[in-house]
VEXZA-234822 format. One record per atom (N, C-alpha, C, O): residue number from 1; x, y, z; atom name. Coordinates in nm, 2 decimals, always signed. Layout:
REM VEXZA-234822
KEMI  num       X       Y       Z  atomo
KEMI  NUM       X       Y       Z     CA
...
END
This chain:
REM VEXZA-234822
KEMI  num       X       Y       Z  atomo
KEMI    1   -0.97   +1.27   -2.15      N
KEMI    1   -0.99   +1.39   -2.05     CA
KEMI    1   -1.04   +1.33   -1.91      C
KEMI    1   -1.12   +1.23   -1.91      O
KEMI    2   -0.98   +1.39   -1.78      N
KEMI    2   -1.01   +1.36   -1.67     CA
KEMI    2   -1.06   +1.52   -1.57      C
KEMI    2   -1.00   +1.63   -1.58      O
KEMI    3   -1.15   +1.48   -1.50      N
KEMI    3   -1.18   +1.59   -1.44     CA
KEMI    3   -1.20   +1.57   -1.29      C
KEMI    3   -1.27   +1.47   -1.27      O
KEMI    4   -1.16   +1.64   -1.19      N
KEMI    4   -1.17   +1.61   -1.04     CA
KEMI    4   -1.18   +1.76   -0.95      C
KEMI    4   -1.14   +1.87   -0.99      O
KEMI    5   -1.23   +1.73   -0.82      N
KEMI    5   -1.20   +1.86   -0.74     CA
KEMI    5   -1.07   +1.88   -0.67      C
KEMI    5   -1.05   +1.78   -0.60      O
KEMI    6   -0.98   +1.97   -0.68      N
KEMI    6   -0.87   +2.00   -0.59     CA
KEMI    6   -0.90   +2.08   -0.48      C
KEMI    6   -0.95   +2.19   -0.49      O
KEMI    7   -0.85   +2.02   -0.35      N
KEMI    7   -0.88   +2.06   -0.21     CA
KEMI    7   -0.77   +2.18   -0.22      C
KEMI    7   -0.79   +2.28   -0.15      O
KEMI    8   -0.67   +2.18   -0.29      N
KEMI    8   -0.58   +2.29   -0.25     CA
KEMI    8   -0.62   +2.41   -0.31      C
KEMI    8   -0.63   +2.52   -0.25      O
KEMI    9   -0.63   +2.38   -0.45      N
KEMI    9   -0.68   +2.48   -0.55     CA
KEMI    9   -0.82   +2.56   -0.53      C
KEMI    9   -0.83   +2.68   -0.57      O
KEMI   10   -0.94   +2.46   -0.45      N
KEMI   10   -1.04   +2.51   -0.43     CA
KEMI   10   -1.10   +2.51   -0.58      C
KEMI   10   -1.19   +2.60   -0.61      O
KEMI   11   -1.07   +2.45   -0.66      N
KEMI   11   -1.12   +2.45   -0.80     CA
KEMI   11   -1.15   +2.31   -0.85      C
KEMI   11   -1.11   +2.21   -0.79      O
KEMI   12   -1.20   +2.31   -0.96      N
KEMI   12   -1.23   +2.15   -1.02     CA
KEMI   12   -1.09   +2.18   -1.16      C
KEMI   12   -1.07   +2.29   -1.22      O
KEMI   13   -1.01   +2.06   -1.17      N
KEMI   13   -0.89   +2.05   -1.27     CA
KEMI   13   -0.94   +1.95   -1.36      C
KEMI   13   -1.00   +1.84   -1.34      O
KEMI   14   -0.90   +2.01   -1.47      N
KEMI   14   -0.93   +1.90   -1.58     CA
KEMI   14   -0.79   +1.89   -1.65      C
KEMI   14   -0.71   +1.98   -1.67      O
KEMI   15   -0.78   +1.77   -1.68      N
KEMI   15   -0.64   +1.74   -1.75     CA
KEMI   15   -0.66   +1.70   -1.89      C
KEMI   15   -0.78   +1.68   -1.90      O
KEMI   16   -0.59   +1.68   -2.00      N
KEMI   16   -0.64   +1.62   -2.11     CA
KEMI   16   -0.50   +1.63   -2.23      C
KEMI   16   -0.41   +1.71   -2.21      O
KEMI   17   -0.50   +1.56   -2.32      N
KEMI   17   -0.38   +1.60   -2.43     CA
KEMI   17   -0.41   +1.67   -2.54      C
KEMI   17   -0.52   +1.65   -2.60      O
KEMI   18   -0.31   +1.77   -2.57      N
KEMI   18   -0.37   +1.87   -2.71     CA
KEMI   18   -0.34   +1.82   -2.80      C
KEMI   18   -0.29   +1.71   -2.79      O
KEMI   19   -0.33   +1.87   -2.93      N
KEMI   19   -0.31   +1.82   -3.05     CA
KEMI   19   -0.17   +1.78   -3.08      C
KEMI   19   -0.14   +1.73   -3.19      O
KEMI   20   -0.08   +1.79   -2.99      N
KEMI   20   +0.07   +1.75   -3.04     CA
KEMI   20   +0.10   +1.67   -2.90      C
KEMI   20   +0.22   +1.66   -2.88      O
KEMI   21   +0.02   +1.60   -2.81      N
KEMI   21   +0.00   +1.50   -2.70     CA
KEMI   21   +0.09   +1.56   -2.55      C
KEMI   21   +0.14   +1.48   -2.47      O
KEMI   22   +0.09   +1.69   -2.55      N
KEMI   22   +0.13   +1.77   -2.43     CA
KEMI   22   +0.04   +1.73   -2.34      C
KEMI   22   -0.06   +1.67   -2.39      O
KEMI   23   +0.04   +1.74   -2.22      N
KEMI   23   -0.07   +1.74   -2.10     CA
KEMI   23   -0.07   +1.87   -2.05      C
KEMI   23   +0.02   +1.95   -2.00      O
KEMI   24   -0.23   +1.89   -2.07      N
KEMI   24   -0.26   +2.02   -2.06     CA
KEMI   24   -0.38   +2.01   -1.94      C
KEMI   24   -0.47   +1.92   -1.94      O
KEMI   25   -0.36   +2.12   -1.85      N
KEMI   25   -0.42   +2.18   -1.74     CA
KEMI   25   -0.54   +2.27   -1.75      C
KEMI   25   -0.51   +2.37   -1.82      O
KEMI   26   -0.64   +2.27   -1.70      N
KEMI   26   -0.74   +2.42   -1.69     CA
KEMI   26   -0.82   +2.40   -1.56      C
KEMI   26   -0.84   +2.28   -1.52      O
KEMI   27   -0.86   +2.51   -1.49      N
KEMI   27   -0.94   +2.49   -1.40     CA
KEMI   27   -1.07   +2.56   -1.40      C
KEMI   27   -1.09   +2.63   -1.50      O
KEMI   28   -1.15   +2.56   -1.31      N
KEMI   28   -1.29   +2.62   -1.29     CA
KEMI   28   -1.34   +2.61   -1.16      C
KEMI   28   -1.31   +2.52   -1.08      O
KEMI   29   -1.43   +2.70   -1.14      N
KEMI   29   -1.48   +2.68   -1.01     CA
KEMI   29   -1.58   +2.59   -1.01      C
KEMI   29   -1.61   +2.53   -0.91      O
KEMI   30   -1.66   +2.58   -1.14      N
KEMI   30   -1.78   +2.47   -1.13     CA
KEMI   30   -1.75   +2.41   -1.26      C
KEMI   30   -1.69   +2.47   -1.34      O
KEMI   31   -1.80   +2.29   -1.28      N
KEMI   31   -1.76   +2.20   -1.41     CA
KEMI   31   -1.85   +2.31   -1.49      C
KEMI   31   -1.78   +2.37   -1.57      O
KEMI   32   -1.96   +2.33   -1.50      N
KEMI   32   -2.06   +2.38   -1.63     CA
KEMI   32   -2.01   +2.54   -1.62      C
KEMI   32   -2.11   +2.60   -1.64      O
KEMI   33   -1.93   +2.60   -1.59      N
KEMI   33   -1.88   +2.74   -1.58     CA
KEMI   33   -1.77   +2.73   -1.67      C
KEMI   33   -1.72   +2.62   -1.69      O
KEMI   34   -1.73   +2.85   -1.75      N
KEMI   34   -1.63   +2.85   -1.82     CA
KEMI   34   -1.48   +2.81   -1.76      C
KEMI   34   -1.45   +2.83   -1.64      O
KEMI   35   -1.40   +2.76   -1.82      N
KEMI   35   -1.27   +2.68   -1.78     CA
KEMI   35   -1.16   +2.79   -1.81      C
KEMI   35   -1.17   +2.87   -1.90      O
KEMI   36   -1.05   +2.78   -1.71      N
KEMI   36   -0.94   +2.89   -1.73     CA
KEMI   36   -0.86   +2.84   -1.87      C
KEMI   36   -0.89   +2.73   -1.93      O
KEMI   37   -0.77   +2.95   -1.91      N
KEMI   37   -0.69   +2.89   -2.05     CA
KEMI   37   -0.61   +2.77   -2.02      C
KEMI   37   -0.58   +2.74   -1.90      O
KEMI   38   -0.57   +2.71   -2.10      N
KEMI   38   -0.47   +2.60   -2.11     CA
KEMI   38   -0.35   +2.63   -2.06      C
KEMI   38   -0.29   +2.73   -2.09      O
KEMI   39   -0.29   +2.53   -1.96      N
KEMI   39   -0.15   +2.54   -1.91     CA
KEMI   39   -0.11   +2.40   -1.95      C
KEMI   39   -0.17   +2.30   -1.92      O
KEMI   40   +0.01   +2.41   -2.05      N
KEMI   40   +0.09   +2.28   -2.04     CA
KEMI   40   +0.19   +2.26   -1.91      C
KEMI   40   +0.27   +2.33   -1.85      O
KEMI   41   +0.16   +2.13   -1.88      N
KEMI   41   +0.22   +2.07   -1.76     CA
KEMI   41   +0.31   +1.98   -1.77      C
KEMI   41   +0.40   +1.96   -1.68      O
KEMI   42   +0.28   +1.91   -1.89      N
KEMI   42   +0.42   +1.80   -1.96     CA
KEMI   42   +0.39   +1.79   -2.09      C
KEMI   42   +0.29   +1.75   -2.16      O
KEMI   43   +0.53   +1.83   -2.13      N
KEMI   43   +0.53   +1.82   -2.27     CA
KEMI   43   +0.56   +1.68   -2.34      C
KEMI   43   +0.63   +1.61   -2.26      O
KEMI   44   +0.52   +1.62   -2.46      N
KEMI   44   +0.53   +1.51   -2.51     CA
KEMI   44   +0.66   +1.47   -2.51      C
KEMI   44   +0.69   +1.36   -2.48      O
KEMI   45   +0.76   +1.56   -2.55      N
KEMI   45   +0.87   +1.53   -2.57     CA
KEMI   45   +0.94   +1.49   -2.47      C
KEMI   45   +1.05   +1.43   -2.49      O
KEMI   46   +0.90   +1.53   -2.35      N
KEMI   46   +0.98   +1.47   -2.20     CA
KEMI   46   +0.97   +1.33   -2.16      C
KEMI   46   +1.04   +1.29   -2.07      O
KEMI   47   +0.87   +1.25   -2.24      N
KEMI   47   +0.84   +1.13   -2.23     CA
KEMI   47   +0.89   +1.04   -2.35      C
KEMI   47   +0.84   +1.06   -2.46      O
KEMI   48   +0.98   +0.96   -2.33      N
KEMI   48   +1.01   +0.88   -2.49     CA
KEMI   48   +0.89   +0.78   -2.52      C
KEMI   48   +0.85   +0.70   -2.43      O
KEMI   49   +0.86   +0.78   -2.63      N
KEMI   49   +0.75   +0.71   -2.67     CA
KEMI   49   +0.61   +0.79   -2.70      C
KEMI   49   +0.52   +0.74   -2.77      O
KEMI   50   +0.61   +0.92   -2.65      N
KEMI   50   +0.48   +1.00   -2.61     CA
KEMI   50   +0.41   +0.95   -2.47      C
KEMI   50   +0.45   +0.86   -2.39      O
KEMI   51   +0.30   +1.05   -2.45      N
KEMI   51   +0.23   +1.00   -2.37     CA
KEMI   51   +0.04   +1.02   -2.43      C
KEMI   51   +0.03   +1.11   -2.50      O
KEMI   52   -0.05   +0.97   -2.41      N
KEMI   52   -0.17   +0.98   -2.39     CA
KEMI   52   -0.28   +0.95   -2.28      C
KEMI   52   -0.23   +0.87   -2.19      O
KEMI   53   -0.41   +0.98   -2.26      N
KEMI   53   -0.48   +0.93   -2.15     CA
KEMI   53   -0.44   +1.00   -2.00      C
KEMI   53   -0.44   +0.93   -1.90      O
KEMI   54   -0.40   +1.13   -2.01      N
KEMI   54   -0.37   +1.15   -1.87     CA
KEMI   54   -0.51   +1.17   -1.76      C
KEMI   54   -0.61   +1.23   -1.79      O
KEMI   55   -0.47   +1.12   -1.65      N
KEMI   55   -0.62   +1.10   -1.54     CA
KEMI   55   -0.58   +1.16   -1.42      C
KEMI   55   -0.46   +1.16   -1.39      O
KEMI   56   -0.66   +1.21   -1.36      N
KEMI   56   -0.65   +1.22   -1.20     CA
KEMI   56   -0.68   +1.14   -1.11      C
KEMI   56   -0.80   +1.12   -1.09      O
KEMI   57   -0.60   +1.09   -1.03      N
KEMI   57   -0.63   +0.99   -0.90     CA
KEMI   57   -0.69   +1.07   -0.79      C
KEMI   57   -0.62   +1.06   -0.69      O
KEMI   58   -0.78   +1.12   -0.79      N
KEMI   58   -0.79   +1.19   -0.66     CA
KEMI   58   -0.81   +1.12   -0.52      C
KEMI   58   -0.84   +1.00   -0.50      O
KEMI   59   -0.77   +1.21   -0.42      N
KEMI   59   -0.72   +1.16   -0.28     CA
KEMI   59   -0.64   +1.08   -0.27      C
KEMI   59   -0.65   +1.00   -0.18      O
KEMI   60   -0.52   +1.08   -0.35      N
KEMI   60   -0.38   +0.98   -0.36     CA
KEMI   60   -0.29   +1.05   -0.29      C
KEMI   60   -0.23   +1.01   -0.19      O
KEMI   61   -0.28   +1.15   -0.36      N
KEMI   61   -0.21   +1.27   -0.28     CA
KEMI   61   -0.24   +1.40   -0.25      C
KEMI   61   -0.19   +1.49   -0.31      O
KEMI   62   -0.33   +1.44   -0.13      N
KEMI   62   -0.38   +1.56   -0.09     CA
KEMI   62   -0.28   +1.67   -0.06      C
KEMI   62   -0.17   +1.65   +0.00      O
KEMI   63   -0.31   +1.79   -0.11      N
KEMI   63   -0.27   +1.89   -0.07     CA
KEMI   63   -0.21   +1.99   -0.23      C
KEMI   63   -0.29   +2.02   -0.32      O
KEMI   64   -0.09   +2.01   -0.22      N
KEMI   64   -0.08   +2.10   -0.34     CA
KEMI   64   -0.03   +2.00   -0.45      C
KEMI   64   +0.00   +2.07   -0.55      O
KEMI   65   +0.00   +1.89   -0.46      N
KEMI   65   +0.03   +1.79   -0.57     CA
KEMI   65   -0.11   +1.70   -0.61      C
KEMI   65   -0.19   +1.65   -0.54      O
KEMI   66   -0.08   +1.72   -0.75      N
KEMI   66   -0.20   +1.62   -0.79     CA
KEMI   66   -0.13   +1.50   -0.84      C
KEMI   66   -0.02   +1.51   -0.90      O
KEMI   67   -0.21   +1.38   -0.81      N
KEMI   67   -0.15   +1.26   -0.86     CA
KEMI   67   -0.21   +1.24   -0.99      C
KEMI   67   -0.33   +1.25   -1.00      O
KEMI   68   -0.12   +1.19   -1.10      N
KEMI   68   -0.17   +1.21   -1.24     CA
KEMI   68   -0.14   +1.06   -1.27      C
KEMI   68   -0.07   +1.01   -1.18      O
KEMI   69   -0.18   +0.98   -1.37      N
KEMI   69   -0.12   +0.89   -1.44     CA
KEMI   69   -0.14   +0.89   -1.57      C
KEMI   69   -0.26   +0.91   -1.61      O
KEMI   70   -0.03   +0.88   -1.68      N
KEMI   70   -0.03   +0.88   -1.82     CA
KEMI   70   -0.01   +0.74   -1.83      C
KEMI   70   +0.03   +0.66   -1.76      O
KEMI   71   -0.05   +0.74   -1.97      N
KEMI   71   -0.01   +0.61   -2.06     CA
KEMI   71   +0.09   +0.62   -2.16      C
KEMI   71   +0.10   +0.74   -2.20      O
KEMI   72   +0.16   +0.54   -2.21      N
KEMI   72   +0.22   +0.55   -2.33     CA
KEMI   72   +0.24   +0.41   -2.37      C
KEMI   72   +0.20   +0.32   -2.31      O
KEMI   73   +0.31   +0.40   -2.52      N
KEMI   73   +0.29   +0.30   -2.60     CA
KEMI   73   +0.45   +0.26   -2.66      C
KEMI   73   +0.46   +0.26   -2.78      O
KEMI   74   +0.55   +0.23   -2.58      N
KEMI   74   +0.68   +0.20   -2.64     CA
KEMI   74   +0.67   +0.10   -2.72      C
KEMI   74   +0.60   +0.01   -2.67      O
KEMI   75   +0.71   +0.08   -2.81      N
KEMI   75   +0.74   -0.05   -2.88     CA
KEMI   75   +0.62   -0.14   -2.87      C
KEMI   75   +0.62   -0.25   -2.83      O
KEMI   76   +0.53   -0.07   -2.90      N
KEMI   76   +0.42   -0.17   -2.93     CA
KEMI   76   +0.33   -0.21   -2.81      C
KEMI   76   +0.22   -0.27   -2.82      O
KEMI   77   +0.42   -0.16   -2.65      N
KEMI   77   +0.30   -0.22   -2.55     CA
KEMI   77   +0.26   -0.09   -2.48      C
KEMI   77   +0.32   +0.02   -2.48      O
KEMI   78   +0.16   -0.13   -2.42      N
KEMI   78   +0.12   -0.04   -2.30     CA
KEMI   78   +0.16   -0.03   -2.16      C
KEMI   78   +0.16   -0.13   -2.08      O
KEMI   79   +0.19   +0.10   -2.10      N
KEMI   79   +0.25   +0.10   -2.02     CA
KEMI   79   +0.21   +0.19   -1.92      C
KEMI   79   +0.26   +0.30   -1.95      O
KEMI   80   +0.14   +0.19   -1.81      N
KEMI   80   +0.08   +0.30   -1.71     CA
KEMI   80   +0.19   +0.35   -1.63      C
KEMI   80   +0.28   +0.28   -1.58      O
KEMI   81   +0.19   +0.49   -1.62      N
KEMI   81   +0.29   +0.55   -1.54     CA
KEMI   81   +0.22   +0.63   -1.43      C
KEMI   81   +0.13   +0.69   -1.48      O
KEMI   82   +0.23   +0.64   -1.30      N
KEMI   82   +0.16   +0.68   -1.20     CA
KEMI   82   +0.28   +0.76   -1.12      C
KEMI   82   +0.26   +0.81   -1.01      O
END
């Protein structure tokens, strides 16, 4: 799970994988307040080999886009995708 402030949304954004390894996003005004309902932003079926451990890289792409990285392990290797 990864949490970071998003200047465009003016909210905190949380990324994590659900039970079927889709990347899910939630938002909140404050980390300690309730979070929005889950919104699927990447399906595991879209990435051969599957995905895990999405994380936010704050400041990398200011504005409407959030830079994210996910990891996958095809054929026994670990690869990071940003």
